[in-house]
Structure formats: C-alpha cells, structure tokens
C-alpha positions, -999 to +999 in steps of 0.1 A: -730-510+089-762-529+092-765-565+102-756-589+074-771-623+067-743-643+049-747-677+034-716-698+042-706-727+019-693-757+038-674-783+018-677-819+029-640-824+023-612-800+018-591-800-014-587-788-050-620-802-062-636-771-044-616-745-063-642-734-088-669-732-062-646-712-038-638-688-066-675-684-074-683-677-038-655-651-037-668-634-068-704-633-055-693-616-022-667-593-039-695-579-060-720-578-031-696-560-008-679-539-035-645-554-028-618-551-054-587-566-036-587-603-041-557-622-025-553-658-035-528-685-025-514-705-054-486-730-051-483-743-087-503-717-106-534-737-111-556-717-088-541-684-101-549-694-137-585-704-127-590-670-110-590-654-144-622-672-152-639-654-123-621-621-119-613-596-146-579-580-138-591-547-153-618-545-125-601-563-096-567-561-079-559-598-081-529-606-059-514-642-061-493-652-032-470-682-040-448-703-018-415-686-012-385-696-033-369-728-021-399-735+002-399-772-010-361-775-005-329-762-020-332-783-051-366-768-060-362-731-068-400-724-072-430-747-073-449-721-094-434-723-129-418-689-136-428-688-172-465-692-160-459-664-135-448-641-164-478-651-186-502-644-157-485-610-150-490-601-186-527-608-182-529-584-152-523-605-121-498-595-094-476-624-084-458-622-051-433-646-035-419-640-001-413-655+033-445-668+049-456-646+077-463-676+099-431-695+091-397-680+082-368-686+105-391-703+131-398-731+106-361-737+102-356-739+140-386-763+143-372-786+116-336-785+127-339-785+165-374-799+168-383-768+188-416-751+184-417-713+187-447-690+191-455-682+155-453-719+144-476-728+174-501-701+163-500-715+127-506-750+140-534-739+163-552-721+134-547-752+111-560-777+137-588-757+152-602-738+123-587-751+090-556-750+069-574-725+046-582-701+074-546-700+085-536-694+048-561-666+044-548-648+074-512-653+064-516-641+028-536-611+040-507-600+062-481-608+035-500-587+009-503-558+033-466-560+041-458-558+004-481-528-002-503-549-025-536-541-007-548-507-019-563-494+013-561-511+048-594-493+057-612-515+031-619-552+034-603-577+011-613-613+001-587-640+006-587-676-008-567-704+006-568-741+007-559-775+021-528-787+003-536-777-033-565-756-048-589-733-029-615-744-004-616-714+020-629-679+014-626-652+040-637-615+042-607-599+060-596-566+073-559-569+064-530-557+085-493-560+081-474-585+102-463-557+126-500-551+134-511-588+131-531-585+163-554-561+145-560-583+115-597-594+115-614-623+098-647-606+095-665-635+079-658-670+067-676-673+034-665-709+026-645-736+043-643-774+046-661-790+075 
C-alpha cells in the first residue's frame, strides 16, 4: 500500500449535530477505499435511520449496533424502538444487540461494588484520552466481528460512533473479534471531536 494523505474532520464539539457530516465523511472514504462494511452505533435508531440517506443497503453491508437489552435498566427493555428495528431490517440494514465488548459483567461489578476491573479501565482510558467515539468504534468493530457480521477480517471496515447521541467519530478499522482484541487496529481516524 502506498502512503495516504487523509483529510481528517475535527468537530469543535461532540454530539448529534455532527451526525450528517460524520456520515458524509464515512461515505467519502468508503467509496475512496472500496469499503463495503459500515458499522454504526445507534442507541435510539436516529443515526441508523439517517444512514440510509448516505448508504444504499444494496451496495453496502450496513451493520447497526444498538445498546444491549436492558442497558438502561430493568424497566427499559430496549432504547431502540423494536418496531423501528423491524422497519430498518426490511430496508436492508442489519441490526445487532448484544453485550458491549467493553462492559458486560465488569460494568455490573463496578456499579455494585465500586470496583474497577481491567476492561472498564481500558474503556475509561479510551474515552478520556481519545474520545467517546473512538472507544465506541473499537467496541462495535469487535462486536460485529464476534457476531460474524463483518464479511472478511482481512478487509478494513468503517465504524461510526459518537458522544452520547448521534455520530461524531469515524474510523477506518481492521476489525478483530474480542478474543483477538489486541490485534484490532484503528488504522485512521477520519473524523472526531476536538
């Protein structure tokens, strides 16, 4: 591979107001690098719905990673409306809900015993030292790989994550399953908040 000159978009502030621009950046680089696996975090379905304005599901493998069921507590089954999930699936998106690769049982221990364990420390480090979206992109890349939703681990994917809601971070990633997380590579940050 030859050297690449990549223009990075830096957002003044993180948040959902950057979603359209982040999706636009993702589409530009997906086309430039011939990438067809697009993995997107979406909590309520808003970002997932907007993805259809930028990516045709007949051309791209669009994988939407939601929060896991009961992520927001036992009284909230799913933050992403299940009827919207079904409509988006009918339009060609893959919707996946599972335990977060950087949370799971460790999050329960941190909350109940106020005891930080290694994976939660790693997640906090990535959030604080890079951005929430970088952590999310790495996490959803490994989750998609674990579920077999990335077509070929030898090919790069594009991931979109964000700060709270919406998308404000775009990464070019060599995905790996959680069992090989040390081999996952963020090859390029294409957009992120300052």
